[in-house]
Structure formats: C-alpha cells, structure tokens
N, CA, C and O atoms as CSV, one atom per row, in Angstrom:
chain,resi,resn,atom,element,x,y,z
A,1,UNK,N,N,31.959,-4.611,-25.441
A,1,UNK,CA,C,30.629,-4.191,-26.245
A,1,UNK,C,C,30.120,-2.972,-25.553
A,1,UNK,O,O,29.882,-2.999,-24.345
A,2,UNK,N,N,29.936,-1.849,-26.315
A,2,UNK,CA,C,29.416,-0.640,-25.753
A,2,UNK,C,C,28.100,-0.797,-24.988
A,2,UNK,O,O,27.277,-1.555,-25.501
A,3,UNK,N,N,27.793,-0.224,-23.895
A,3,UNK,CA,C,26.626,-0.255,-23.164
A,3,UNK,C,C,25.393,0.600,-24.030
A,3,UNK,O,O,25.414,1.806,-24.279
A,4,UNK,N,N,24.458,-0.257,-24.360
A,4,UNK,CA,C,23.443,0.365,-25.113
A,4,UNK,C,C,22.477,1.093,-24.210
A,4,UNK,O,O,22.368,0.825,-23.013
A,5,UNK,N,N,21.732,2.087,-24.874
A,5,UNK,CA,C,20.827,2.964,-24.125
A,5,UNK,C,C,19.527,2.188,-23.795
A,5,UNK,O,O,18.804,1.751,-24.691
A,6,UNK,N,N,19.248,2.028,-22.434
A,6,UNK,CA,C,18.103,1.237,-22.160
A,6,UNK,C,C,16.966,2.067,-21.670
A,6,UNK,O,O,15.946,1.539,-21.228
A,7,UNK,N,N,17.134,3.422,-21.744
A,7,UNK,CA,C,16.030,4.175,-21.349
A,7,UNK,C,C,14.545,4.002,-22.144
A,7,UNK,O,O,13.475,4.385,-21.670
A,8,UNK,N,N,14.690,3.440,-23.260
A,8,UNK,CA,C,13.376,3.175,-23.939
A,8,UNK,C,C,13.041,1.785,-23.894
A,8,UNK,O,O,11.985,1.434,-24.420
A,9,UNK,N,N,13.809,0.912,-23.326
A,9,UNK,CA,C,13.707,-0.624,-23.256
A,9,UNK,C,C,12.368,-0.914,-22.737
A,9,UNK,O,O,11.953,-0.269,-21.774
A,10,UNK,N,N,11.575,-1.922,-23.344
A,10,UNK,CA,C,10.408,-2.554,-22.861
A,10,UNK,C,C,10.704,-3.770,-22.199
A,10,UNK,O,O,11.131,-4.750,-22.809
A,11,UNK,N,N,10.478,-3.754,-20.872
A,11,UNK,CA,C,10.822,-4.836,-20.096
A,11,UNK,C,C,9.633,-5.744,-19.984
A,11,UNK,O,O,8.490,-5.308,-19.844
A,12,UNK,N,N,9.941,-7.051,-20.051
A,12,UNK,CA,C,8.820,-8.035,-19.989
A,12,UNK,C,C,9.335,-9.104,-19.025
A,12,UNK,O,O,10.513,-9.184,-18.676
A,13,UNK,N,N,8.294,-9.970,-18.599
A,13,UNK,CA,C,8.461,-10.807,-17.530
A,13,UNK,C,C,7.646,-12.165,-17.815
A,13,UNK,O,O,6.779,-12.169,-18.689
A,14,UNK,N,N,7.909,-13.199,-17.140
A,14,UNK,CA,C,7.132,-14.434,-17.276
A,14,UNK,C,C,5.725,-14.155,-16.806
A,14,UNK,O,O,5.513,-13.290,-15.956
A,15,UNK,N,N,4.771,-14.866,-17.341
A,15,UNK,CA,C,3.329,-14.686,-16.822
A,15,UNK,C,C,3.220,-14.984,-15.359
A,15,UNK,O,O,2.495,-14.315,-14.622
A,16,UNK,N,N,3.876,-15.898,-14.980
A,16,UNK,CA,C,3.661,-16.158,-13.412
A,16,UNK,C,C,4.423,-15.123,-12.439
A,16,UNK,O,O,4.369,-15.156,-11.209
A,17,UNK,N,N,5.112,-14.239,-13.186
A,17,UNK,CA,C,5.762,-13.104,-12.368
A,17,UNK,C,C,4.812,-11.916,-12.349
A,17,UNK,O,O,5.192,-10.923,-11.729
A,18,UNK,N,N,3.691,-11.893,-12.915
A,18,UNK,CA,C,2.903,-10.809,-12.951
A,18,UNK,C,C,2.556,-10.107,-11.774
A,18,UNK,O,O,2.507,-8.877,-11.800
A,19,UNK,N,N,2.280,-10.825,-10.612
A,19,UNK,CA,C,2.060,-10.320,-9.309
A,19,UNK,C,C,3.313,-10.300,-8.332
A,19,UNK,O,O,3.279,-9.815,-7.201
A,20,UNK,N,N,4.365,-10.860,-8.887
A,20,UNK,CA,C,5.548,-10.766,-7.909
A,20,UNK,C,C,6.086,-9.384,-7.837
A,20,UNK,O,O,5.910,-8.510,-8.686
A,21,UNK,N,N,6.811,-9.273,-6.654
A,21,UNK,CA,C,7.591,-8.000,-6.369
A,21,UNK,C,C,8.646,-7.872,-7.151
A,21,UNK,O,O,8.777,-6.843,-7.813
A,22,UNK,N,N,9.528,-8.839,-7.207
A,22,UNK,CA,C,10.808,-8.818,-8.060
A,22,UNK,C,C,10.699,-9.998,-9.024
A,22,UNK,O,O,10.012,-10.982,-8.748
A,23,UNK,N,N,11.394,-9.881,-10.169
A,23,UNK,CA,C,11.429,-10.875,-11.134
A,23,UNK,C,C,12.617,-10.751,-12.024
A,23,UNK,O,O,13.335,-9.752,-11.981
A,24,UNK,N,N,12.846,-11.787,-12.861
A,24,UNK,CA,C,13.523,-11.653,-14.074
A,24,UNK,C,C,13.052,-10.877,-14.991
A,24,UNK,O,O,11.891,-11.158,-15.291
A,25,UNK,N,N,13.569,-9.886,-15.631
A,25,UNK,CA,C,12.912,-9.050,-16.740
A,25,UNK,C,C,13.942,-9.066,-17.912
A,25,UNK,O,O,15.166,-9.046,-17.787
A,26,UNK,N,N,13.252,-9.104,-19.036
A,26,UNK,CA,C,14.007,-9.329,-20.350
A,26,UNK,C,C,13.483,-8.050,-21.197
A,26,UNK,O,O,12.348,-7.579,-21.128
A,27,UNK,N,N,14.428,-7.639,-21.921
A,27,UNK,CA,C,14.044,-6.475,-22.959
A,27,UNK,C,C,14.829,-6.846,-24.294
A,27,UNK,O,O,16.035,-7.088,-24.279
A,28,UNK,N,N,14.084,-6.870,-25.404
A,28,UNK,CA,C,14.596,-7.066,-26.812
A,28,UNK,C,C,15.121,-5.647,-27.236
A,28,UNK,O,O,14.339,-4.728,-27.481
A,29,UNK,N,N,16.399,-5.524,-27.304
A,29,UNK,CA,C,16.856,-4.099,-27.638
A,29,UNK,C,C,17.035,-3.989,-29.135
A,29,UNK,O,O,17.459,-2.949,-29.637
A,30,UNK,N,N,16.740,-4.974,-29.800
A,30,UNK,CA,C,17.003,-4.708,-31.324
A,30,UNK,C,C,18.555,-4.981,-31.493
A,30,UNK,O,O,19.352,-5.203,-30.582
A,31,UNK,N,N,18.816,-4.918,-32.850
A,31,UNK,CA,C,20.103,-5.087,-33.187
A,31,UNK,C,C,20.856,-6.297,-32.630
A,31,UNK,O,O,22.052,-6.256,-32.340
A,32,UNK,N,N,20.049,-7.415,-32.496
A,32,UNK,CA,C,20.768,-8.642,-31.983
A,32,UNK,C,C,20.984,-8.607,-30.532
A,32,UNK,O,O,21.772,-9.442,-30.089
A,33,UNK,N,N,20.429,-7.795,-29.714
A,33,UNK,CA,C,20.772,-7.822,-28.306
A,33,UNK,C,C,19.664,-8.035,-27.426
A,33,UNK,O,O,18.555,-7.649,-27.794
A,34,UNK,N,N,19.820,-8.648,-26.209
A,34,UNK,CA,C,18.751,-8.847,-25.153
A,34,UNK,C,C,19.393,-8.335,-23.926
A,34,UNK,O,O,20.558,-8.536,-23.581
A,35,UNK,N,N,18.444,-7.613,-23.277
A,35,UNK,CA,C,18.967,-7.022,-21.798
A,35,UNK,C,C,18.250,-7.838,-20.761
A,35,UNK,O,O,17.082,-8.163,-20.974
A,36,UNK,N,N,18.859,-8.193,-19.656
A,36,UNK,CA,C,18.278,-8.900,-18.544
A,36,UNK,C,C,18.549,-8.248,-17.211
A,36,UNK,O,O,19.702,-7.935,-16.915
A,37,UNK,N,N,17.519,-8.025,-16.379
A,37,UNK,CA,C,17.796,-7.222,-15.125
A,37,UNK,C,C,16.822,-7.957,-14.086
A,37,UNK,O,O,15.952,-8.768,-14.404
A,38,UNK,N,N,17.123,-7.529,-12.794
A,38,UNK,CA,C,16.254,-7.830,-11.699
A,38,UNK,C,C,15.213,-6.637,-11.400
A,38,UNK,O,O,15.595,-5.507,-11.097
A,39,UNK,N,N,13.891,-6.994,-11.514
A,39,UNK,CA,C,13.128,-5.769,-11.290
A,39,UNK,C,C,13.171,-5.219,-9.944
A,39,UNK,O,O,12.770,-4.076,-9.725
A,40,UNK,N,N,13.666,-6.023,-8.967
A,40,UNK,CA,C,13.683,-5.307,-7.688
A,40,UNK,C,C,14.992,-4.543,-7.380
A,40,UNK,O,O,15.212,-3.984,-6.305
A,41,UNK,N,N,15.784,-4.575,-8.369
A,41,UNK,CA,C,16.978,-3.783,-8.339
A,41,UNK,C,C,17.372,-3.220,-9.676
A,41,UNK,O,O,18.372,-3.587,-10.293
A,42,UNK,N,N,16.360,-2.132,-10.160
A,42,UNK,CA,C,16.539,-1.798,-11.658
A,42,UNK,C,C,17.810,-0.701,-11.625
A,42,UNK,O,O,18.305,-0.248,-12.657
A,43,UNK,N,N,18.165,-0.421,-10.555
A,43,UNK,CA,C,19.415,0.584,-10.591
A,43,UNK,C,C,20.823,0.012,-11.003
A,43,UNK,O,O,21.779,0.627,-11.475
A,44,UNK,N,N,20.690,-1.439,-10.678
A,44,UNK,CA,C,21.922,-2.274,-10.948
A,44,UNK,C,C,22.051,-2.453,-12.336
A,44,UNK,O,O,20.996,-2.731,-12.906
A,45,UNK,N,N,23.131,-2.363,-13.084
A,45,UNK,CA,C,23.342,-2.520,-14.460
A,45,UNK,C,C,22.769,-3.818,-15.069
A,45,UNK,O,O,23.088,-4.929,-14.646
A,46,UNK,N,N,21.990,-3.635,-15.986
A,46,UNK,CA,C,21.447,-4.892,-16.757
A,46,UNK,C,C,22.587,-5.729,-17.498
A,46,UNK,O,O,23.587,-5.198,-17.982
A,47,UNK,N,N,22.343,-6.988,-17.526
A,47,UNK,CA,C,23.235,-7.728,-18.395
A,47,UNK,C,C,22.782,-7.616,-19.854
A,47,UNK,O,O,21.574,-7.613,-20.092
A,48,UNK,N,N,23.644,-7.528,-20.810
A,48,UNK,CA,C,23.273,-7.323,-22.197
A,48,UNK,C,C,23.970,-8.544,-23.025
A,48,UNK,O,O,25.194,-8.659,-22.964
A,49,UNK,N,N,23.328,-9.296,-23.663
A,49,UNK,CA,C,23.812,-10.458,-24.313
A,49,UNK,C,C,23.277,-10.439,-25.746
A,49,UNK,O,O,22.159,-10.036,-26.067
A,50,UNK,N,N,24.273,-10.956,-26.617
A,50,UNK,CA,C,23.763,-11.277,-28.113
A,50,UNK,C,C,22.637,-12.310,-28.055
A,50,UNK,O,O,22.686,-13.321,-27.354
A,51,UNK,N,N,21.687,-11.994,-28.795
A,51,UNK,CA,C,20.512,-12.997,-28.901
A,51,UNK,C,C,20.815,-14.352,-29.054
A,51,UNK,O,O,20.032,-15.187,-28.601
A,52,UNK,N,N,21.902,-14.712,-29.664
A,52,UNK,CA,C,22.218,-16.175,-29.791
A,52,UNK,C,C,22.762,-16.723,-28.365
A,52,UNK,O,O,22.480,-17.878,-28.046
A,53,UNK,N,N,23.467,-15.982,-27.582
A,53,UNK,CA,C,23.748,-16.341,-26.312
A,53,UNK,C,C,22.484,-16.599,-25.378
A,53,UNK,O,O,22.387,-17.543,-24.594
A,54,UNK,N,N,21.618,-15.698,-25.570
A,54,UNK,CA,C,20.397,-15.800,-24.669
A,54,UNK,C,C,19.588,-17.033,-24.978
A,54,UNK,O,O,19.195,-17.826,-24.122
A,55,UNK,N,N,19.352,-17.138,-26.391
A,55,UNK,CA,C,18.637,-18.242,-26.855
A,55,UNK,C,C,19.338,-19.612,-26.453
A,55,UNK,O,O,18.637,-20.548,-26.068
A,56,UNK,N,N,20.719,-19.732,-26.541
A,56,UNK,CA,C,21.419,-20.865,-25.999
A,56,UNK,C,C,21.173,-20.990,-24.512
A,56,UNK,O,O,20.970,-22.136,-24.112
A,57,UNK,N,N,21.155,-20.049,-23.658
A,57,UNK,CA,C,20.882,-20.155,-22.279
A,57,UNK,C,C,19.337,-20.673,-22.046
A,57,UNK,O,O,19.117,-21.570,-21.232
A,58,UNK,N,N,18.428,-20.146,-22.697
A,58,UNK,CA,C,17.099,-20.580,-22.508
A,58,UNK,C,C,16.912,-22.165,-22.897
A,58,UNK,O,O,16.144,-22.914,-22.295
A,59,UNK,N,N,17.705,-22.537,-23.957
A,59,UNK,CA,C,17.649,-23.944,-24.394
A,59,UNK,C,C,18.344,-24.785,-23.351
A,59,UNK,O,O,17.953,-25.933,-23.140
A,60,UNK,N,N,19.327,-24.276,-22.708
A,60,UNK,CA,C,20.149,-25.041,-21.724
A,60,UNK,C,C,19.082,-25.333,-20.541
A,60,UNK,O,O,18.946,-26.453,-20.049
A,61,UNK,N,N,18.339,-24.190,-20.141
A,61,UNK,CA,C,17.351,-24.275,-19.085
A,61,UNK,C,C,16.370,-25.217,-19.283
A,61,UNK,O,O,16.011,-25.938,-18.352
A,62,UNK,N,N,15.874,-25.303,-20.426
A,62,UNK,CA,C,14.952,-26.371,-20.903
A,62,UNK,C,C,15.495,-27.870,-21.190
A,62,UNK,O,O,14.803,-28.776,-21.654
A,63,UNK,N,N,16.763,-27.958,-20.854
A,63,UNK,CA,C,17.545,-29.292,-21.038
A,63,UNK,C,C,17.597,-29.642,-22.489
A,63,UNK,O,O,17.601,-30.832,-22.802
A,64,UNK,N,N,17.640,-28.633,-23.476
A,64,UNK,CA,C,17.837,-28.983,-24.755
A,64,UNK,C,C,19.358,-28.886,-25.292
A,64,UNK,O,O,19.704,-29.367,-26.371
A,65,UNK,N,N,20.089,-28.312,-24.544
A,65,UNK,CA,C,21.566,-28.132,-24.988
A,65,UNK,C,C,22.521,-28.160,-23.889
A,65,UNK,O,O,22.115,-27.957,-22.745
A,66,UNK,N,N,23.779,-28.397,-24.128
A,66,UNK,CA,C,24.693,-28.349,-22.988
A,66,UNK,C,C,24.811,-26.989,-22.348
A,66,UNK,O,O,24.233,-26.009,-22.818
A,67,UNK,N,N,25.599,-26.939,-21.223
A,67,UNK,CA,C,25.599,-25.776,-20.549
A,67,UNK,C,C,26.129,-24.653,-21.229
A,67,UNK,O,O,27.097,-24.727,-21.986
A,68,UNK,N,N,25.486,-23.577,-20.961
A,68,UNK,CA,C,25.919,-22.263,-21.566
A,68,UNK,C,C,27.080,-21.895,-21.176
A,68,UNK,O,O,27.452,-22.033,-20.011
A,69,UNK,N,N,27.871,-21.325,-22.203
A,69,UNK,CA,C,29.363,-20.947,-21.883
A,69,UNK,C,C,29.417,-19.404,-21.264
A,69,UNK,O,O,30.205,-19.096,-20.370
A,70,UNK,N,N,28.575,-18.580,-21.798
A,70,UNK,CA,C,28.626,-17.270,-21.361
A,70,UNK,C,C,27.716,-16.832,-20.127
A,70,UNK,O,O,28.191,-16.106,-19.253
A,71,UNK,N,N,26.300,-17.320,-20.066
A,71,UNK,CA,C,25.600,-17.167,-19.145
A,71,UNK,C,C,25.625,-18.119,-18.140
A,71,UNK,O,O,25.315,-19.270,-18.447
A,72,UNK,N,N,25.986,-17.817,-16.805
A,72,UNK,CA,C,25.978,-18.944,-15.819
A,72,UNK,C,C,24.979,-18.635,-14.854
A,72,UNK,O,O,24.678,-17.472,-14.586
A,73,UNK,N,N,24.415,-19.697,-14.285
A,73,UNK,CA,C,23.358,-19.668,-13.095
A,73,UNK,C,C,23.879,-20.452,-12.106
A,73,UNK,O,O,24.374,-21.540,-12.399
A,74,UNK,N,N,23.838,-20.011,-10.832
A,74,UNK,CA,C,24.223,-20.759,-9.740
A,74,UNK,C,C,22.917,-20.785,-8.752
A,74,UNK,O,O,22.392,-19.743,-8.358
A,75,UNK,N,N,22.430,-22.156,-8.378
A,75,UNK,CA,C,21.309,-22.294,-7.580
A,75,UNK,C,C,21.645,-22.802,-6.412
A,75,UNK,O,O,22.270,-23.861,-6.375
A,76,UNK,N,N,21.245,-22.054,-5.131
A,76,UNK,CA,C,21.458,-22.644,-3.843
A,76,UNK,C,C,20.113,-22.772,-3.167
A,76,UNK,O,O,19.058,-22.670,-3.793
A,77,UNK,N,N,20.184,-23.003,-1.842
A,77,UNK,CA,C,19.028,-23.162,-1.214
A,77,UNK,C,C,18.424,-21.736,-0.885
A,77,UNK,O,O,17.210,-21.618,-0.719
A,78,UNK,N,N,19.217,-20.739,-0.799
A,78,UNK,CA,C,18.674,-19.309,-0.506
A,78,UNK,C,C,18.516,-18.354,-1.635
A,78,UNK,O,O,17.782,-17.375,-1.502
A,79,UNK,N,N,19.212,-18.599,-2.825
A,79,UNK,CA,C,19.050,-17.679,-3.874
A,79,UNK,C,C,19.495,-18.289,-5.186
A,79,UNK,O,O,19.993,-19.414,-5.239
A,80,UNK,N,N,19.291,-17.465,-6.314
A,80,UNK,CA,C,19.691,-17.885,-7.637
A,80,UNK,C,C,20.467,-16.650,-8.077
A,80,UNK,O,O,20.129,-15.469,-8.003
A,81,UNK,N,N,21.685,-17.243,-8.593
A,81,UNK,CA,C,22.680,-15.903,-9.084
A,81,UNK,C,C,23.007,-16.111,-10.471
A,81,UNK,O,O,23.459,-17.195,-10.841
A,82,UNK,N,N,22.784,-15.010,-11.384
A,82,UNK,CA,C,22.932,-15.018,-12.703
A,82,UNK,C,C,24.158,-14.086,-13.071
A,82,UNK,O,O,24.194,-12.877,-12.842
A,83,UNK,N,N,25.124,-14.804,-13.658
A,83,UNK,CA,C,26.358,-13.987,-14.154
A,83,UNK,C,C,26.518,-14.027,-15.615
A,83,UNK,O,O,26.046,-14.859,-16.389
A,84,UNK,N,N,27.202,-13.078,-15.860
A,84,UNK,CA,C,27.754,-12.812,-17.325
A,84,UNK,C,C,29.263,-13.142,-17.337
A,84,UNK,O,O,30.046,-12.261,-16.983
A,85,UNK,N,N,29.720,-14.346,-17.718
A,85,UNK,CA,C,31.197,-14.749,-17.720
A,85,UNK,C,C,32.017,-13.804,-18.745
A,85,UNK,O,O,33.231,-13.656,-18.608
A,86,UNK,N,N,31.353,-13.227,-19.690
A,86,UNK,CA,C,32.213,-12.615,-20.647
A,86,UNK,C,C,32.304,-11.061,-20.279
A,86,UNK,O,O,32.915,-10.293,-21.021
A,87,UNK,N,N,31.747,-10.671,-19.242
A,87,UNK,CA,C,31.965,-9.303,-18.786
A,87,UNK,C,C,31.757,-9.333,-17.134
A,87,UNK,O,O,30.732,-9.212,-16.462
A,88,UNK,N,N,33.025,-9.526,-16.786
A,88,UNK,CA,C,33.098,-9.506,-15.117
A,88,UNK,C,C,32.970,-8.142,-14.555
A,88,UNK,O,O,32.875,-8.048,-13.331
A,89,UNK,N,N,32.953,-7.035,-15.310
A,89,UNK,CA,C,32.587,-5.830,-14.681
A,89,UNK,C,C,31.179,-5.515,-14.306
A,89,UNK,O,O,30.869,-4.613,-13.529
A,90,UNK,N,N,30.299,-6.363,-14.943
A,90,UNK,CA,C,28.787,-6.377,-14.697
A,90,UNK,C,C,28.559,-7.119,-13.364
A,90,UNK,O,O,28.912,-8.294,-13.267
A,91,UNK,N,N,28.060,-6.561,-12.478
A,91,UNK,CA,C,27.784,-7.448,-11.139
A,91,UNK,C,C,26.664,-8.452,-11.380
A,91,UNK,O,O,25.711,-8.169,-12.107
A,92,UNK,N,N,26.774,-9.513,-10.825
A,92,UNK,CA,C,25.631,-10.628,-10.892
A,92,UNK,C,C,24.266,-10.104,-10.436
A,92,UNK,O,O,24.124,-9.176,-9.639
A,93,UNK,N,N,23.323,-10.757,-10.993
A,93,UNK,CA,C,21.928,-10.499,-10.436
A,93,UNK,C,C,21.525,-11.586,-9.520
A,93,UNK,O,O,21.769,-12.758,-9.806
A,94,UNK,N,N,20.963,-11.273,-8.512
A,94,UNK,CA,C,20.576,-12.234,-7.461
A,94,UNK,C,C,18.923,-12.238,-7.352
A,94,UNK,O,O,18.284,-11.208,-7.134
A,95,UNK,N,N,18.347,-13.488,-7.528
A,95,UNK,CA,C,16.947,-13.604,-7.443
A,95,UNK,C,C,16.634,-14.592,-6.307
A,95,UNK,O,O,17.464,-15.416,-5.922
A,96,UNK,N,N,15.355,-14.470,-5.766
A,96,UNK,CA,C,14.826,-15.390,-4.793
A,96,UNK,C,C,14.534,-16.605,-5.601
A,96,UNK,O,O,14.407,-16.556,-6.824
A,97,UNK,N,N,14.427,-17.727,-4.883
A,97,UNK,CA,C,14.061,-18.973,-5.527
A,97,UNK,C,C,12.742,-18.976,-6.254
A,97,UNK,O,O,12.556,-19.534,-7.336
A,98,UNK,N,N,11.668,-18.176,-5.434
A,98,UNK,CA,C,10.221,-18.096,-6.093
A,98,UNK,C,C,10.528,-17.238,-7.289
A,98,UNK,O,O,10.030,-17.668,-8.330
A,99,UNK,N,N,11.214,-16.148,-7.393
A,99,UNK,CA,C,11.323,-15.333,-8.638
A,99,UNK,C,C,11.816,-16.236,-9.676
A,99,UNK,O,O,11.245,-16.221,-10.766
A,100,UNK,N,N,12.896,-17.091,-9.457
A,100,UNK,CA,C,13.499,-17.915,-10.348
A,100,UNK,C,C,12.477,-18.939,-10.923
A,100,UNK,O,O,12.455,-19.180,-12.130
A,101,UNK,N,N,11.579,-19.573,-9.988
A,101,UNK,CA,C,10.543,-20.493,-10.375
A,101,UNK,C,C,9.645,-19.772,-11.340
A,101,UNK,O,O,9.303,-20.291,-12.402
A,102,UNK,N,N,9.298,-18.674,-10.996
A,102,UNK,CA,C,8.287,-17.888,-11.967
A,102,UNK,C,C,8.881,-17.851,-13.358
A,102,UNK,O,O,8.232,-18.234,-14.332
A,103,UNK,N,N,10.306,-17.319,-13.462
A,103,UNK,CA,C,11.053,-17.318,-14.790
A,103,UNK,C,C,11.011,-18.575,-15.388
A,103,UNK,O,O,10.652,-18.710,-16.558
A,104,UNK,N,N,11.354,-19.519,-14.669
A,104,UNK,CA,C,11.632,-20.935,-15.202
A,104,UNK,C,C,10.195,-21.554,-15.868
A,104,UNK,O,O,10.107,-22.233,-16.891
A,105,UNK,N,N,9.185,-21.146,-15.046
A,105,UNK,CA,C,7.783,-21.478,-15.657
A,105,UNK,C,C,7.652,-21.004,-17.117
A,105,UNK,O,O,7.282,-21.782,-17.996
A,106,UNK,N,N,7.952,-19.757,-17.355
A,106,UNK,CA,C,7.961,-19.126,-18.532
A,106,UNK,C,C,8.853,-19.763,-19.665
A,106,UNK,O,O,8.447,-20.051,-20.791
A,107,UNK,N,N,10.072,-19.929,-19.210
A,107,UNK,CA,C,11.162,-20.774,-19.995
A,107,UNK,C,C,10.638,-21.916,-20.468
A,107,UNK,O,O,10.657,-22.133,-21.680
A,108,UNK,N,N,10.083,-22.829,-19.566
A,108,UNK,CA,C,9.567,-24.120,-19.896
A,108,UNK,C,C,8.378,-24.127,-20.844
A,108,UNK,O,O,8.208,-25.002,-21.693
A,109,UNK,N,N,7.475,-22.979,-20.622
A,109,UNK,CA,C,6.381,-22.946,-21.558
A,109,UNK,C,C,6.721,-22.078,-22.690
A,109,UNK,O,O,5.788,-21.673,-23.383
A,110,UNK,N,N,7.890,-21.742,-22.971
A,110,UNK,CA,C,8.389,-21.120,-24.102
A,110,UNK,C,C,7.636,-19.743,-24.385
A,110,UNK,O,O,7.239,-19.448,-25.512
A,111,UNK,N,N,7.486,-18.990,-23.358
A,111,UNK,CA,C,6.693,-17.649,-23.461
A,111,UNK,C,C,7.476,-16.855,-24.304
A,111,UNK,O,O,8.688,-16.782,-24.102
A,112,UNK,N,N,6.860,-16.159,-25.367
A,112,UNK,CA,C,7.552,-15.394,-26.372
A,112,UNK,C,C,8.082,-14.315,-25.763
A,112,UNK,O,O,9.125,-13.923,-26.287
A,113,UNK,N,N,7.627,-13.582,-24.633
A,113,UNK,CA,C,8.090,-12.388,-24.212
A,113,UNK,C,C,9.437,-12.529,-23.660
A,113,UNK,O,O,10.084,-11.498,-23.473
A,114,UNK,N,N,9.991,-13.764,-23.348
A,114,UNK,CA,C,11.262,-13.991,-22.698
A,114,UNK,C,C,12.327,-14.243,-23.763
A,114,UNK,O,O,13.503,-14.408,-23.437
A,115,UNK,N,N,11.957,-14.272,-24.931
A,115,UNK,CA,C,12.849,-14.496,-26.210
A,115,UNK,C,C,13.005,-13.265,-26.922
A,115,UNK,O,O,12.395,-12.262,-26.551
A,116,UNK,N,N,13.804,-13.252,-27.956
A,116,UNK,CA,C,13.982,-12.206,-28.763
A,116,UNK,C,C,12.665,-12.068,-29.759
A,116,UNK,O,O,12.010,-13.068,-30.055
A,117,UNK,N,N,12.394,-11.003,-30.156
A,117,UNK,CA,C,11.077,-10.739,-30.998
A,117,UNK,C,C,11.360,-11.219,-32.338
A,117,UNK,O,O,10.501,-11.138,-33.216
C-alpha cells in the first residue's frame, strides 16, 4: 500500500488522554484508511490500516470479536507494543501502560474520535 500524505491529517485521541504527554493518536484519512501513531514519537512512521481492519481491532479490544489478524498488541508489565503484521517494514509503536489505559477507556466507551468518521 502506498504511504498516504499525513501532512494534513487531523490527529485525535481518547478523552482521558487530553492531559497526557503521550498517547495513541488516530486520524481518519478518508478513502477507507485510518492512521495510528504515538504522539510522543510523531517522527516515527504512522501505521496505516484499512478502516475494516481498525474497526475489527477495536471490536477485539472490547471483547466483541476474536483476535485481530492484522493489528497485534502485546502487553507487558512495562509497556504496550502495537504492531502491523501486514507491513513489517513499519516499526511497532510502544506505549506506556498509562497511555494504553487512556486509549482503552476511549475504546470501551466507544468514543467516536477513535473510529472512522
């Protein structure tokens, strides 16, 4: 998949992340694509997913669907790592447990800014 232009992307985050230093940020790119990045490392390439894969991942996080096949999350005592299994050239994003908890609050509450418009 060609890398879309993210220069005009509008990045959004979970409500609990408003005052957080770093967080999971999501941008609806249009054309059926969603971008995800770590706000504390904006220079790192964003992950870009088809909307269907992102929505499947959110449903998995809410316990509504089996494990996502493309987007993988690994949670340890020290960090949370988000990986794109379909594009191994894109480096994983690493979040603190607090950053992930803020994101998960938004996922569980179905905050619209974390989904496709």
